[in-house]
MIKEBA-363961 format. One line per 5 residues: number of its first residue (from 1); for each residue x, y, z of C-alpha. Coordinates in steps of 0.5 Angstrom, whole numbers. Example, Ala and Ser with C-alpha at 12.3 -4.5 7.8 and 13.67 -1.06 7.14 Angstrom:
! residues 2
1	25/-9/16  27/-2/14;
This chain:
! residues 538
1	182/116/166  190/115/167  193/120/170  197/126/166  204/125/165;
6	205/132/169  210/132/174  208/140/175  201/138/176  203/132/181;
11	207/137/185  202/142/185  198/137/190  197/129/192  190/126/193;
16	191/126/201  192/133/201  186/133/204  182/133/211  180/127/214;
21	172/127/214  172/128/206  174/120/207  169/119/212  163/122/208;
26	166/118/201  165/112/205  158/114/208  156/116/200  159/110/198;
31	155/106/204  149/110/202  149/108/195  150/115/193  158/115/190;
36	155/116/182  150/121/184  151/128/180  152/134/185  155/140/183;
41	160/145/188  162/152/187  168/155/190  168/162/192  169/167/198;
46	165/172/201  168/178/202  174/181/199  181/181/202  184/187/205;
51	179/191/206  179/192/198  173/192/193  176/186/189  180/180/189;
56	184/177/183  182/169/181  188/165/181  190/157/182  186/155/176;
61	192/152/173  194/148/178  187/146/180  186/143/173  192/139/173;
66	190/137/180  184/134/177  187/131/171  192/127/175  188/125/181;
71	188/118/182  189/114/189  195/110/189  196/103/193  199/107/198;
76	194/112/199  189/107/199  192/103/205  193/109/209  186/110/208;
81	185/103/211  188/105/217  185/111/219  178/108/217  174/103/221;
86	177/97/221  171/93/219  170/98/213  167/93/207  174/91/202;
91	169/93/196  170/100/198  177/100/198  177/97/192  172/103/189;
96	177/108/191  183/105/187  178/106/181  177/113/182  179/118/178;
101	176/125/175  174/122/169  167/124/170  169/131/172  167/138/170;
106	170/144/171  167/151/170  172/157/172  173/165/172  179/165/168;
111	185/166/171  187/173/172  179/175/173  177/180/177  173/177/183;
116	168/179/187  164/176/193  159/170/192  161/169/185  164/163/183;
121	171/162/182  170/155/180  164/150/179  166/143/179  160/137/177;
126	161/130/177  160/124/181  158/126/188  163/122/192  169/124/187;
131	167/132/187  166/131/195  174/129/196  176/135/191  174/140/196;
136	180/141/201  185/141/195  181/145/191  181/150/196  188/150/198;
141	190/151/191  185/157/190  185/161/196  192/162/197  194/164/190;
146	188/168/189  190/172/196  197/172/194  195/175/187  190/180/190;
151	196/183/195  201/183/189  196/187/185  195/192/191  202/193/191;
156	202/194/184  197/199/184  201/203/190  207/203/186  205/205/179;
161	206/202/173  213/205/172  217/202/178  219/195/177  218/190/183;
166	221/185/185  218/179/189  224/176/194  220/173/199  222/165/199;
171	226/166/205  219/168/209  214/165/206  210/159/209  214/153/207;
176	217/151/200  210/150/197  208/157/200  214/160/197  213/157/190;
181	206/159/190  208/167/192  213/167/187  208/164/182  202/168/183;
186	205/174/185  208/175/178  201/174/176  199/180/180  203/185/177;
191	210/183/180  215/184/175  219/178/177  222/174/183  229/172/186;
196	226/164/187  229/160/181  225/154/182  218/159/180  223/160/174;
201	224/153/172  217/151/174  213/156/172  216/161/167  217/167/172;
206	223/172/170  228/171/176  233/176/178  238/177/184  246/179/185;
211	249/179/191  248/179/199  252/183/204  255/176/206  259/176/199;
216	261/183/201  264/182/208  267/175/206  272/179/203  278/183/207;
221	281/186/201  288/182/202  285/177/197  289/176/190  284/175/184;
226	287/169/181  286/172/174  285/180/174  285/181/167  279/183/164;
231	278/183/156  274/190/153  267/189/151  268/189/144  273/184/144;
236	278/187/141  285/190/145  289/188/150  286/185/156  287/190/163;
241	288/189/170  281/191/172  283/191/180  289/196/179  285/200/174;
246	280/200/179  285/203/184  286/209/180  279/211/179  279/211/187;
251	283/217/187  280/221/182  273/219/185  275/220/192  278/227/190;
256	271/228/187  267/227/193  271/230/198  274/224/201  280/221/203;
261	282/215/199  283/211/205  275/211/207  272/206/202  273/199/205;
266	278/195/202  275/189/203  268/192/200  272/194/193  276/187/193;
271	268/184/193  266/189/188  272/188/184  271/180/184  263/180/182;
276	265/185/176  270/180/174  265/175/174  259/179/171  263/185/167;
281	256/186/163  251/185/170  255/189/175  251/191/181  253/194/187;
286	250/193/194  251/200/197  250/200/205  255/194/208  259/199/211;
291	257/206/209  253/208/203  256/215/202  264/213/205  264/207/202;
296	259/203/198  259/209/193  266/211/192  268/204/191  261/202/186;
301	263/208/183  271/206/182  269/199/179  263/202/175  268/207/171;
306	273/202/171  269/198/167  266/203/163  273/204/161  273/197/157;
311	266/198/154  262/195/159  256/199/163  254/197/170  246/196/171;
316	245/198/177  246/199/185  241/196/191  240/199/198  238/195/203;
321	238/199/210  237/206/213  232/211/210  231/209/203  228/215/200;
326	232/219/203  239/215/200  236/213/194  235/221/193  242/223/195;
331	245/217/191  242/220/185  245/226/186  252/223/186  251/220/180;
336	249/226/177  255/230/179  260/224/177  256/223/171  258/231/169;
341	265/231/172  267/224/168  263/225/162  259/218/163  252/221/161;
346	249/214/163  250/214/170  246/219/171  240/214/170  243/208/172;
351	238/204/176  237/204/184  234/198/187  232/198/194  230/192/199;
356	228/192/207  221/190/209  217/194/205  210/195/206  204/198/203;
361	206/205/207  213/205/206  211/203/198  207/209/197  213/214/200;
366	218/210/195  213/211/189  212/218/190  214/223/185  222/224/185;
371	224/218/189  229/216/185  228/209/187  227/205/180  227/197/183;
376	223/195/189  224/189/192  219/186/197  219/180/201  215/179/208;
381	209/184/206  207/180/199  208/172/201  205/173/208  200/178/206;
386	200/181/213  194/185/213  190/179/212  192/172/212  187/168/209;
391	182/169/203  176/165/207  174/161/200  169/156/202  166/150/197;
396	159/149/198  154/144/195  149/147/190  145/141/187  145/134/188;
401	141/130/182  139/136/179  136/139/185  138/145/188  141/144/195;
406	141/151/200  145/151/206  141/155/211  144/157/218  144/162/224;
411	148/167/220  145/170/215  152/171/211  154/163/211  147/162/208;
416	149/159/200  146/161/193  142/154/191  142/151/184  147/150/178;
421	149/158/176  151/163/170  154/168/172  154/175/167  158/181/168;
426	154/188/165  157/194/163  155/200/160  156/204/154  163/207/156;
431	166/200/158  164/202/166  163/195/170  156/196/172  155/189/176;
436	156/182/177  149/178/176  148/170/178  143/167/175  140/160/174;
441	144/156/169  137/154/165  135/162/165  137/166/158  142/170/159;
446	142/178/159  141/181/153  145/188/152  141/193/151  134/190/154;
451	132/193/161  134/187/167  130/187/174  136/184/179  136/183/187;
456	143/186/189  146/182/194  145/185/202  139/189/199  132/187/200;
461	130/191/194  130/190/187  133/195/181  133/196/174  139/196/170;
466	140/196/162  147/194/160  150/196/154  155/190/154  154/183/157;
471	160/178/158  160/171/161  164/170/166  165/162/167  169/158/162;
476	169/151/160  176/149/162  174/141/163  169/137/161  168/129/163;
481	175/130/165  178/132/158  181/139/158  177/143/153  182/148/151;
486	189/150/152  191/153/159  193/161/158  201/161/160  203/165/167;
491	205/171/162  198/171/159  194/171/165  199/176/168  197/181/162;
496	190/179/162  190/181/169  193/188/169  187/189/163  182/186/168;
501	184/192/173  185/197/169  177/196/168  176/197/175  173/204/176;
506	177/209/181  172/208/187  173/201/186  180/201/185  181/205/191;
511	185/201/197  182/205/203  175/205/204  173/204/196  166/204/194;
516	163/196/194  162/193/187  155/190/186  153/182/185  146/182/184;
521	141/176/183  136/174/178  129/175/180  128/167/178  134/166/183;
526	132/170/188  125/167/188  129/160/189  133/163/195  126/165/198;
531	122/159/197  127/154/200  129/159/206  122/159/207  121/151/207;
536	127/150/211  124/155/216  118/150/217;
């Protein structure tokens, strides 16, 4: 299969973004004559992240693109030859040069799906050697993406639906790839946009950003704009000297606020004027470079009111230090009095944005009723996932040659579930999620309205359930290397994620000490587990 002509797919991961032991196993399979044996792996996680009761599945789009573009180039094969034993049969390297994923099939949860422990995020089947080589890249593509999406979903749940959330973490991310992944999948998880322009260019993430403190401190107030004149927004009428108009408004604003006209910083005001001349329809002030009350606010108001005279409307302010909640409330109070004093109604509700090392606790404080905060920028706490830096996904062999395989271990939690499987979500008559059930692929699917006996994971007793609705979870995305249906856009997956989260009960959605969601095995799958466990113990 020819590699897909997709620069984004090639950028997602390269074939040698893998562990050496994948190559040594590939040589072992080939030497044993097993390279073409049919095999199936499952990618899943064992525990929900952050102490929660859910995760969001993400990374599928990158995985599909990687699989379809998979091909070892000459330079890749030459490097493998340099790290494998020097007496390796040259025919093995010829085999590698011909490898692609034309025999690979991928089933997966749609991106944005609710995911629970043990339920496959991906099922990958095909020739044993090839699907083994896919392990590390697929884990790399899914684990961090799903962790970020889940973290973003938690932050969205804390913020509520009304606050605008922006991801600002590129400079804090674990390298360029981590930055792009974080910007992409925080959007999927519920953020409204990102500062990362590459995420906008490659992934269609809405981008946002205005100015930093460095822009403001670069001005001293002695600068003379090469063209201080600004035409009215309507395009008719004489151009006006904006800087001069701002000085006139500054006297009126300072008089209203009880400030001396010399108190607001000249350099800050010059920076605001320069920015307003460049972006008269999108002027936003960063208020805390010097003093919010004595400088940032009066300077912003002077520029905003000067623009308003010309028919423009400022779009907001940002606070980036101090007690953000208190400052936002005080700033809103000033906007209300100034709006009334100068008869500018829109100024009352101008958006207030905040940023500065906002974590879950501070976010909850800023999201409370009456906070007056409209936009919240989060960087470190979303991209680094400080509460849990890894999801811990695994990729385990479940069948070879049509025969189930099971990993037995001293640690019961690390035992795997054998055989090719199907997964279903059972729902009550009110649409509430009851549980997910795993069963062997050969079994008939559960039927709505019919009683079903299942074995919840982690228990030794079965229970019965009568679902009102049954939803299959795993969809066929790639069959024998060919795409089976178009991949949803990132925006579509984001909307699906929000719908998925809305179906969780409050007990499962709760971020602290949530009720655990049940994943159960069918009787036939449970019997297979018991049989193979007993055989392995002999």
